[in-house]
C-alpha positions as CSV (number, residue, x, y, z in Angstrom):
1,M,93.2,8.6,-59.4
2,T,89.6,8.7,-60.6
3,D,90.3,5.8,-62.9
4,T,91.3,3.4,-60.2
5,P,89.1,0.2,-59.9
6,L,88.7,0.7,-56.2
7,Q,87.9,3.6,-53.9
8,I,89.1,2.1,-50.6
9,V,91.4,-0.7,-49.5
10,V,91.4,-1.8,-45.9
11,F,95.0,-2.7,-45.2
12,G,95.4,-5.0,-42.1
13,A,91.8,-6.2,-42.5
14,T,92.4,-9.3,-40.3
15,S,93.6,-7.2,-37.4
16,F,91.2,-6.7,-34.4
17,V,90.2,-3.3,-35.5
18,G,90.5,-4.2,-39.2
19,Q,87.9,-7.0,-38.9
20,I,85.4,-4.5,-37.1
21,L,86.1,-2.0,-39.8
22,S,85.6,-4.5,-42.6
23,R,82.3,-5.6,-41.1
24,Y,81.1,-2.0,-40.8
25,L,82.0,-1.2,-44.4
26,F,80.2,-4.4,-45.6
27,N,77.1,-3.7,-43.5
28,R,77.1,0.0,-44.7
29,Y,78.0,-0.4,-48.3
30,G,77.8,-4.0,-49.2
31,N,80.0,-5.3,-52.0
32,N,80.6,-3.5,-55.3
33,G,77.7,-1.1,-54.6
34,E,78.1,2.6,-54.3
35,L,81.5,2.0,-52.7
36,R,84.2,-0.1,-54.5
37,W,86.4,-1.5,-51.8
38,A,88.7,-4.5,-50.9
39,I,90.4,-6.1,-48.0
40,A,94.2,-6.5,-47.9
41,G,96.8,-8.1,-45.7
42,R,99.7,-10.6,-45.8
43,S,97.7,-13.8,-45.4
44,H,95.3,-14.8,-48.2
45,A,93.9,-17.6,-46.0
46,K,93.0,-15.3,-43.1
47,L,91.6,-12.7,-45.5
48,A,89.4,-15.4,-47.1
49,Q,88.3,-16.5,-43.7
50,L,87.3,-12.8,-42.9
51,R,85.5,-12.5,-46.2
52,S,83.5,-15.6,-45.5
53,S,82.5,-14.4,-42.0
54,L,80.9,-11.2,-43.5
55,G,77.9,-13.1,-44.8
56,A,76.0,-13.4,-48.1
57,G,77.1,-11.2,-50.8
58,A,80.7,-10.9,-49.7
59,E,81.9,-13.8,-51.9
60,S,83.3,-11.6,-54.6
61,L,84.8,-8.9,-52.3
62,P,88.3,-8.4,-53.8
63,I,91.3,-9.7,-51.7
64,I,94.7,-8.1,-52.0
65,V,97.8,-9.9,-50.6
66,A,100.5,-7.5,-49.5
67,D,103.1,-7.5,-46.7
68,A,103.7,-4.3,-44.8
69,A,107.4,-4.6,-45.6
70,D,107.0,-5.5,-49.3
71,E,107.1,-2.2,-51.1
72,S,106.5,-3.6,-54.6
73,A,103.3,-5.2,-53.4
74,L,102.3,-2.0,-51.6
75,E,102.9,-0.1,-54.8
76,A,100.6,-2.5,-56.7
77,M,98.0,-2.1,-54.0
78,C,98.1,1.6,-54.0
79,A,97.8,1.7,-57.8
80,S,94.4,0.0,-57.5
81,T,92.7,2.5,-55.2
82,R,92.0,6.0,-54.3
83,V,92.4,5.6,-50.6
84,V,94.2,3.1,-48.3
85,V,93.0,2.9,-44.7
86,S,95.6,1.2,-42.5
87,T,95.0,-0.7,-39.3
88,V,98.5,-2.2,-39.1
89,G,100.1,-1.2,-35.9
90,P,102.2,-0.5,-34.0
91,Y,102.7,2.0,-36.8
92,A,106.3,2.8,-35.8
93,L,107.1,-0.8,-36.4
94,Y,105.1,-1.7,-39.4
95,G,103.5,1.5,-40.9
96,S,106.3,3.6,-42.4
97,P,106.7,1.8,-45.8
98,L,103.0,2.2,-46.7
99,V,103.0,5.9,-45.9
100,G,106.2,6.4,-48.1
101,V,104.5,4.5,-51.0
102,C,101.3,6.5,-50.7
103,A,103.2,9.8,-50.6
104,H,105.2,8.9,-53.7
105,S,102.2,7.5,-55.7
106,G,99.6,10.1,-54.9
107,T,97.4,7.7,-53.1
108,D,95.3,9.0,-50.2
109,Y,95.8,7.4,-46.8
110,C,94.3,7.4,-43.3
111,D,94.9,5.4,-40.2
112,L,94.1,5.3,-36.5
113,T,97.6,5.8,-35.0
114,G,98.1,7.6,-31.7
115,E,101.9,7.5,-31.9
116,V,103.2,11.0,-31.8
117,Q,106.9,10.2,-32.4
118,W,106.0,8.3,-35.6
119,I,103.7,11.0,-37.0
120,R,106.6,13.4,-36.5
121,R,108.8,11.1,-38.5
122,M,106.3,10.8,-41.3
123,I,105.9,14.5,-41.5
124,D,109.6,15.0,-41.8
125,A,110.1,12.2,-44.3
126,H,107.1,12.5,-46.5
127,E,105.2,15.8,-46.4
128,A,107.1,17.5,-49.2
129,T,106.6,14.4,-51.4
130,A,102.9,14.1,-50.6
131,R,102.5,17.8,-51.5
132,A,104.1,17.2,-54.9
133,S,102.2,14.0,-55.6
134,G,98.8,15.1,-54.4
135,A,98.5,12.4,-51.7
136,R,96.4,13.4,-48.7
137,I,97.9,11.7,-45.6
138,V,95.6,11.9,-42.6
139,H,96.7,10.3,-39.4
140,C,94.5,9.8,-36.2
141,C,91.2,9.1,-37.9
142,G,89.8,7.1,-35.0
143,F,89.0,7.8,-31.4
144,D,92.4,9.2,-31.5
145,S,91.7,12.0,-32.4
146,V,88.5,12.6,-34.3
147,P,86.1,13.5,-31.4
148,S,88.7,16.0,-30.0
149,D,89.8,17.4,-33.3
150,M,86.3,17.7,-34.8
151,G,84.8,18.8,-31.5
152,V,87.1,21.8,-31.4
153,H,86.4,22.5,-35.1
154,F,82.7,22.4,-34.3
155,L,83.0,24.6,-31.3
156,Q,85.1,27.2,-33.2
157,R,82.6,27.2,-36.0
158,E,79.9,28.0,-33.5
159,S,82.0,30.7,-31.9
160,M,82.6,32.4,-35.2
161,R,78.9,32.2,-36.0
162,V,77.7,33.7,-32.6
163,H,80.6,35.9,-31.5
164,G,82.4,36.6,-34.8
165,Q,85.7,35.4,-33.3
166,P,87.3,32.1,-32.3
167,C,87.8,30.8,-28.8
168,T,91.4,31.2,-27.8
169,R,91.0,29.0,-24.7
170,V,89.3,25.6,-25.1
171,K,89.0,22.8,-22.5
172,L,87.9,19.3,-23.3
173,R,86.4,17.5,-20.3
174,I,85.4,13.8,-20.5
175,K,82.2,13.6,-18.6
176,A,81.6,9.8,-19.1
177,M,83.2,7.0,-21.0
178,R,83.0,3.2,-21.1
179,G,85.2,1.0,-23.1
180,G,88.0,-1.6,-23.2
181,A,91.5,-1.9,-24.5
182,S,92.9,-4.2,-27.3
183,G,96.2,-5.9,-27.6
184,G,97.1,-3.7,-30.6
185,T,96.6,-0.5,-28.6
186,V,98.7,-1.8,-25.8
187,A,101.4,-2.9,-28.2
188,S,101.6,0.6,-29.6
189,L,101.8,2.0,-26.1
190,M,104.5,-0.4,-25.1
191,N,106.5,0.4,-28.2
192,V,106.3,4.1,-27.4
193,V,107.5,3.4,-23.9
194,R,110.5,1.4,-25.3
195,E,111.4,4.3,-27.6
196,I,111.2,6.8,-24.7
197,S,113.4,4.6,-22.6
198,A,116.0,4.3,-25.3
199,D,116.1,7.8,-26.9
200,P,116.2,11.1,-25.0
201,E,115.1,13.0,-28.1
202,V,111.9,10.9,-28.3
203,R,111.3,11.6,-24.6
204,K,111.7,15.3,-25.3
205,L,109.4,15.2,-28.3
206,M,106.6,13.3,-26.3
207,V,106.3,16.1,-23.8
208,D,106.1,18.9,-26.4
209,P,102.5,20.0,-27.0
210,F,103.5,21.3,-30.4
211,A,105.4,18.2,-31.5
212,V,103.6,17.8,-34.8
213,C,103.1,21.5,-35.6
214,P,104.9,23.0,-38.6
215,D,106.5,25.7,-36.5
216,R,107.1,23.4,-33.5
217,G,105.3,26.0,-31.2
218,K,107.6,29.0,-31.9
219,G,106.1,32.0,-30.1
220,R,103.1,30.0,-28.8
221,P,101.9,30.1,-25.2
222,K,102.7,27.4,-22.6
223,Q,100.0,24.8,-22.5
224,P,98.3,23.5,-19.3
225,E,98.3,19.8,-18.5
226,V,96.3,18.0,-15.8
227,R,98.8,15.6,-14.2
228,F,97.2,15.0,-10.8
229,S,93.9,16.2,-9.4
230,E,92.6,19.8,-9.8
231,F,89.3,21.5,-9.7
232,D,87.8,23.2,-12.8
233,P,85.0,25.8,-12.0
234,D,83.8,25.8,-15.7
235,C,82.5,22.2,-15.3
236,G,82.2,22.2,-11.5
237,S,84.2,19.0,-11.2
238,W,87.5,17.6,-10.1
239,L,89.8,16.5,-12.9
240,G,92.1,13.7,-13.4
241,P,94.5,13.1,-16.4
242,F,93.1,11.7,-19.6
243,V,95.4,9.0,-21.1
244,M,94.7,10.1,-24.7
245,A,95.5,13.8,-24.1
246,G,99.0,13.3,-25.2
247,I,98.0,12.7,-28.8
248,N,94.8,14.5,-29.0
249,T,96.2,17.9,-28.0
250,R,99.0,17.6,-30.5
251,I,96.5,17.0,-33.4
252,V,94.3,19.9,-32.3
253,H,97.3,22.2,-32.2
254,R,98.4,21.0,-35.7
255,S,94.9,21.7,-37.0
256,N,95.2,25.2,-35.7
257,A,98.6,25.7,-37.3
258,L,97.7,24.2,-40.6
259,S,94.5,26.4,-40.8
260,G,96.6,29.6,-40.5
261,D,96.0,30.0,-36.8
262,A,92.2,30.0,-37.3
263,Y,92.0,29.5,-33.5
264,G,94.5,32.2,-32.7
265,H,98.2,32.1,-32.4
266,D,97.8,32.3,-28.7
267,F,95.3,29.3,-28.6
268,V,95.4,27.2,-25.4
269,Y,93.9,23.8,-25.1
270,D,93.9,20.8,-22.7
271,E,92.0,17.6,-22.0
272,A,91.1,15.9,-18.7
273,M,88.7,13.5,-17.1
274,M,85.8,14.8,-14.9
275,T,85.5,12.8,-11.6
276,G,82.8,14.9,-9.9
277,P,82.6,17.5,-7.2
278,G,83.5,17.1,-3.5
279,S,86.0,14.9,-1.7
280,K,84.8,11.8,-3.6
281,G,85.6,13.4,-6.9
282,R,89.0,14.6,-5.6
283,M,89.9,11.1,-4.5
284,A,88.8,9.6,-7.8
285,A,90.9,12.1,-9.7
286,A,93.9,11.3,-7.6
287,G,93.3,7.6,-8.1
288,I,93.3,8.0,-11.9
289,A,96.6,9.9,-11.7
290,L,98.3,7.4,-9.5
291,G,97.0,4.5,-11.6
292,L,98.3,5.9,-14.8
293,G,101.5,7.1,-13.3
294,G,102.1,3.6,-11.8
295,F,101.4,1.9,-15.1
296,V,103.8,4.1,-17.0
297,A,106.5,3.8,-14.4
298,A,106.2,0.0,-14.5
299,A,106.2,-0.1,-18.3
300,M,109.4,2.0,-18.3
301,L,111.3,-0.8,-16.5
302,P,112.1,-3.8,-18.8
303,P,111.4,-6.6,-16.3
304,A,108.1,-5.0,-15.1
305,R,107.2,-4.4,-18.8
306,W,107.8,-8.0,-19.5
307,V,105.4,-9.0,-16.6
308,L,102.8,-6.6,-17.8
309,E,102.9,-7.8,-21.4
310,R,103.0,-11.5,-20.5
311,Y,100.4,-11.6,-17.7
312,V,98.4,-8.3,-17.4
313,V,97.6,-6.5,-20.6
314,P,95.6,-8.0,-23.5
315,K,97.7,-9.7,-26.3
316,P,97.7,-8.6,-29.9
317,G,94.4,-9.8,-31.5
318,E,92.6,-9.6,-28.3
319,G,90.1,-6.9,-27.4
320,P,86.6,-6.1,-26.1
321,S,83.8,-8.6,-26.9
322,P,81.1,-7.5,-29.4
323,E,78.8,-7.0,-26.5
324,A,81.3,-4.8,-24.7
325,Q,81.8,-2.8,-27.9
326,A,78.0,-2.3,-28.3
327,N,77.6,-1.3,-24.6
328,G,80.4,1.3,-24.7
329,F,79.9,5.1,-25.1
330,Y,81.6,8.5,-24.5
331,D,80.4,11.9,-23.6
332,F,82.8,14.8,-24.2
333,R,82.1,18.4,-23.1
334,F,84.1,21.4,-24.6
335,Y,84.3,24.8,-22.9
336,G,85.5,27.6,-25.0
337,H,86.4,31.2,-24.0
338,T,87.0,34.1,-26.5
339,A,89.7,36.6,-25.9
340,D,87.1,39.1,-24.6
341,G,85.4,36.6,-22.2
342,Q,82.5,35.3,-24.2
343,T,81.8,31.6,-23.9
344,V,80.7,28.6,-26.1
345,K,79.9,25.1,-24.8
346,V,79.4,22.0,-27.0
347,K,78.9,18.3,-26.5
348,V,80.3,15.3,-28.6
349,T,79.0,11.8,-27.9
350,G,79.7,8.4,-29.4
351,D,77.4,5.3,-29.2
352,R,79.9,2.4,-29.0
353,D,83.1,1.3,-27.2
354,P,85.4,4.3,-27.9
355,G,88.5,2.5,-29.2
356,Y,86.9,-0.1,-31.3
357,G,83.1,-0.1,-31.9
358,S,83.2,3.7,-32.4
359,T,86.7,3.9,-33.9
360,A,85.8,1.5,-36.7
361,K,82.7,3.6,-37.8
362,I,84.7,6.8,-37.6
363,L,87.6,5.4,-39.6
364,G,85.3,4.0,-42.2
365,E,83.5,7.3,-42.7
366,A,86.8,9.2,-42.8
367,A,88.1,6.9,-45.5
368,A,84.8,7.2,-47.5
369,C,84.9,11.0,-47.0
370,L,88.4,11.2,-48.5
371,A,87.4,8.9,-51.3
372,R,84.0,10.4,-52.3
373,D,83.6,13.8,-50.8
374,I,86.9,15.7,-50.8
375,S,88.3,16.6,-54.2
376,K,91.9,17.3,-54.8
377,Q,90.9,21.0,-55.3
378,D,89.2,21.0,-51.9
379,C,92.2,19.6,-50.2
380,V,95.7,19.3,-51.9
381,G,98.4,16.9,-51.1
382,G,100.2,17.0,-47.8
383,I,99.9,15.5,-44.3
384,W,96.7,16.8,-42.8
385,T,94.5,16.3,-39.7
386,P,90.9,15.2,-39.8
387,A,89.7,18.7,-39.2
388,T,91.8,20.4,-41.9
389,A,91.4,17.7,-44.6
390,M,87.6,16.9,-44.2
391,G,86.0,19.5,-41.7
392,D,82.2,19.8,-41.9
393,R,81.8,17.0,-44.4
394,L,83.2,14.5,-42.0
395,I,81.0,15.8,-39.3
396,E,77.9,15.3,-41.5
397,R,79.0,11.7,-42.1
398,L,79.7,11.0,-38.5
399,R,76.3,12.4,-37.5
400,A,74.4,10.4,-40.2
401,H,76.2,7.1,-40.0
402,A,78.8,6.7,-37.2
403,G,76.7,7.3,-34.1
404,L,78.3,10.6,-33.1
405,T,76.4,13.7,-32.0
406,F,77.7,17.3,-32.1
407,T,75.5,19.6,-30.0
408,V,75.6,23.2,-28.9
409,L,74.8,23.5,-25.2
410,D,73.3,26.5,-23.5
């Protein structure tokens, strides 16, 4: 793998997130400098148009033409690089062949999926192969689920330093967040809803907090979930449900399981939105719950889903404007409690629109971290999480380059 001509290939570079990611990598690394990288996708014309839009110096940026369903083209692409970073979603529809090729060829891989059911399929189908080949497969390397996964990792590191033990109970509370949605994200969500509607096994999997854990939660405690409005004395605020909790909590639990229960076999974790104290906060929390519930209920019905897709939600290729991405942000607060009642509190913030401006930077640094910082001895082949594959080295990159902060609070 060290003899490959490229270190990173951005597959799906002309997608909404792929374009933002490509611009980030070009602005950060240039072309053929310290990072050797290329853009890839199914249309040479669109890739050439993207390359032209990057600016002076991008003229010789390599282009690789490969369709998500063409395994021979995917094999040739993987043979040329250490890491493939994929933005081709919905992953359950278009992402499986590439993961299989990476697992067989020993090529490292990362993506920004939030599709629990698809991750479970990839684990079942390819984890043993990836272990044998040495491929490190790392899902959820964007806003889903790096701030959550690395935030808990950071909190637990601080708890071990100060208290000599992990926090067995951790809460993530979203204090503030501003950002928009893209058509690609909505398409992934709608596909998950279709699968849930059609398959009771998928429906059962999606409500399992240990859905992607190796032991599937055997002997582990029941996990809390904020579904309506409730008050949390730790943060002094009413809480509403957080739409990304369904994927983030699963990844955090997988990190704990893969690290040999570093957070404890009885580890308990949940995520929720803070809406403030008093009656106003309570009403806001209830509003979030009713809004999310109404959207999901409508999406479950094929006629209503058709109306949502046609007239309401953004189409694939659409998303927040550059100005909206630049003006977005998020502020996460983590509250940890050890088994004997000691506490740790940390904050994680990001400086761009969560799902796109920040995700592109996070994903770019995760790919660079895999390609440049994490040797095959540091992390062997398998299907990992951001925290278990990259840990503190990724935090260093995120702090230095991706606009994230990790701070211990008093």
